[in-house]
N, C-alpha and C positions, 0 to 999 in steps of 0.2 A: 757375351761375357760369362764368364766360372760364375759359380755362385760364392757371394762373398766369404760362406763360412769353409770353402774350398784355401786348404792350404798350399794350394800347390800355386803357384804362378804360372802366369799363360805367359808364352814369349814370343812377339811381333819382332819381325824381319824383315829392314828398309835396307837394298841396297841400290845400287846404281851409280854407273862411270864419273868420273871425276867434273867435277861442272853441273852436273844435271841437275841440281835443286833436289840433294835429298833430305838439306837439313831443315830446308822451309814446310817439305813434303811433310816431316815428320815431326812438324808443329802446329800444323794443320790438323792429323792426325790425332795426336794426342791431346789437341782441344774436345776434341767428342768424350773424350772421358777427362772432364772437367772433376766429378766425383769418385776419380777410382782413382785405391793408391798408388800412383805409378814409381817405375823406376826407369834409369836409360845408362846404356852403354856405347857411349860415343866412340869408334874408330880416325882417329886423321891418321894420316899414310905419311904427314909431315910431321918433323923433329918438334914441335912444336902442335900442342891440344889449340882446337881454335873453334870447332863447331858447339862444343858440350859448354863455352859461355855464350851461344848464342841460345841456348835452349831456357825456358820459364824457368824460376826461382821453386824454389817447395814442395822437389822431387828429389826421389835420388838418383845420385850419377856416380858413374866410372868414366873415366876416361882415360884411354890407349894411344901413344902419338908414336908412329916411328918404324909401323909396318901395317901391313894387313893379318889384322885378326885370327884368320886361319890360315895364314903360313906355318911352319913349322918351326920358325924364327920364334912368332909369336903369341900362337897359340895355346900356349902356358901362362901366358898374360890374363886372358881371355876367360881361361878355366877357373882361375883365382878371382878377377875383375865378378865373373858371373857368379860363385860360393858366396865372396862380399854379398851380394844384391839380392840371393835369396836369401842370408840371414837378417835382410835386414825388413823384408815382411810385405815383400810392393806386392798388389793384384796381378797387375800388367809388369811384365820386363819388356821395355824398346832398344832393338839394338838397330842402331846407323855400322854399315861399316864402312871402310876407307873406300873410294871409287876403284881404285882396280884389285880389289876383294873377288875372289872365289870362290860364294856362298857353296857352293853344293857339298861341301866335305864337314857341315855344322852341325848335322847331325847324331854324326860323329864323336864329337866330344861334348855334346849336353848331360852324354848321362855320367861323365866324368864330374859333372860341376855339383850335380844332386838334382833334385824332383824339378823337375818344370815341364812346362808340356807348351813346343813348339805348334802356336797355331797358325801364323799367316806370317808369306813374307811378300813383300813389293818392291816389284822394280821400279825406279824413276828413270823414265828416259828422253834425253835428251834432245827435242824433235830436230831442231834447226841443223843438228851434227849425229845422231843416231845411222844416217845410212853409211853416212862414210865412216864411222867407228869401226859400227863393226865389221867392217871390209877387214880392217886393221888391225882390229884388237881381238882376240876369242877371248876375249873376258867380258865381253860385250854382249857377246851370246848365253852365257853360262850364266849371267847372272840374271837375265832374262826366264831361260829354261828352270834356272833353279825357282824360279818365284810363281806364286799361286794369282795375284795382279798385276797387272803392268799399266803404270801411272806415266801417259804421255805427257811429258812435261813443254812448256815455254812455246806453245801450242800456235801463239798471236806471231812467231816468228820464222812460224813455217808455210807453204802454200800449201792449198788444198789438192795438190797435187801429192808434195810431200807426203800429207800426210796421210794420207792413201798407199802408200806405197809403203812407208813405215807401217801400218796394221795390215796389210797380206806379210810386210817380214815376218812380226810377231807370232801371224797364226800360221805361219810357217813352222814355229820353233814349237809353239804352241796352244794349248785353244785357251787358252786364262783370260779373263775381265779383261778389256783394255778403257779405264778411263781417260781424257783428253784435262786436263788443267793449263792453270797461267799461273803462276807464283805458287805452285802448289797447290793451286784452289780447283777441287770438280764441280762445283757449282751445288751436290748433294754430298749428305754424308755418307762416305763407304762402309761395307759394313769387313768381319773379321773373318776373311773366308777358311772355312777347315782344313788343314794341309792334305794335299792329296800326289804333293811328289816325292821319290825316293830318293835318297840318294847316289850321286854319282861322283866320277875320279874328280879331285881337285886338280885346278892348275897351277896351286898357288908353292910357289920353290921362291928358294933368297934369291936361284940363279938367274927367276926369269923376272924378280920385284923390280920394278921403278927408281930411279935412283930422285933421294930426296934431300934439297938444299937448304938452307935456312939464309938469308939475305937482313946483316942487325945493323943498325949504325944507332948514331946521340944524336940527338935535337932534332927537332922537324921540318917538315921537307913542305912543298907545295902539292896540292890535288892535280893540278895541271901536270908537274912533271910526275907522279905517279901514273896518273893514265901515260903518258906517253911511254914510259918507261915501259909498265907494265905491256901495252899494247905493242910494242914492238918487240917485247922478247917471247911473246907467246908464240910467233911462229917459230919457236925454237922447243919450247915447253910445252908438257900438256896442261899444267894446271898451276895458277897462283895463288896464293890467297891469306892475310893475314891483315891485322890490327898497326896503324903506323897513326907518328903523331903529326899535326900537319896546322897549318895556318889558321885551320877550322876550326880543330880540337879532332879526337881522335877520330877516327875515322876505320870503316871494312872495307878492305879491296877483294875483290874475286874476278878472275880473270880465269876464259877458259874457253877456245875457238879463236873468232874472231870476237868476243866480247867482254867487257872492262867495265863493272859494274864498282863501285864506290860512294859508299853511305856512314853516313854519319851513326858513330857508337858509344856508348854508355862506358863500357867498362870492357876493359881485358889486362886476363893476367899477364901478358906478357904483347913486346910489340917486334915486328918485325914481319918478315915477308917467308910463307914456305911454295918453295917452287920444287914443281914434279916436273921429272923427264924423264924422258929415257934409257932406263941403264949405259947402254951400247954411244947413246949418241955425246957425243962432245959438248959441253955447254956453255963452261967456266968462263972461257976466254971471251967469249961474246957478251955472257951476260956484264964482265969486269968493263968491257968496253964500250956497253952502251952505258953502263952508267954512269963510268969517270966524263960522260959526251954530256948526261941529263945533268944530272946532279956535281954542284959543289962541293961534298961533304965526304967522308970515307966510310967506307963500310967493311963489316967484314962476310964471308962463305964460311957457312961451318955444313 
């Protein structure tokens, strides 16, 4: 960490594909710096910001939803958010990117925002899905290549052989340190590694960004209905996440790959399900048909 007398904040980037566990890891990482004035910029690809509400109180926050902060369509918002954050005077700024962000162009944007020292980039990879995703989405490899440290998350859901293949694949991309984690926890404190990477051409473009949809409805549903609905549509979409009102109270729904997690939540500024799908894949009809079969209430997709 820098001297507290320095007026230039440090910046730490946390990236990773949709559903890899970035927010969970970020909370763990930030907990190592309890006595440090912190700021966090959270980028949700969905139409409503969700992840920012999961972070602790008492820190400076900026939230950007609706696209990748490194895409030309959103980078101005990132620059303005970072300017605002720098003015608040944190000692360290954490930036959590959206799951489809290619972070390789971040160093081009930082000087525009002001004085900040970019010190470290962490990439969180989803152990049970990494090998398959890296074959389909080039941004997965870009995220790893742009990082200084790789966190192999959800190792409890992968076999020993799979973990060895993952470590080998990552080593072929770069020689950055690798940590294994469960629920974002590595078992020991992770130091902030100083940057060694240089910027490369970014793949963030409006034409290749995925599609973001928001499902909204009035009233409560059951947890079983939510689990069935999300479980069925995960074969069509990349990611489902949101806060929903149920007979058991407010819950956070998180779905990626074949995994659906529903946990009780304390609060939410907005409710609904944010759905991320590939841009050229038609999903609206299937989403509506699946909803009508499982629920008895009307929904709206925007």
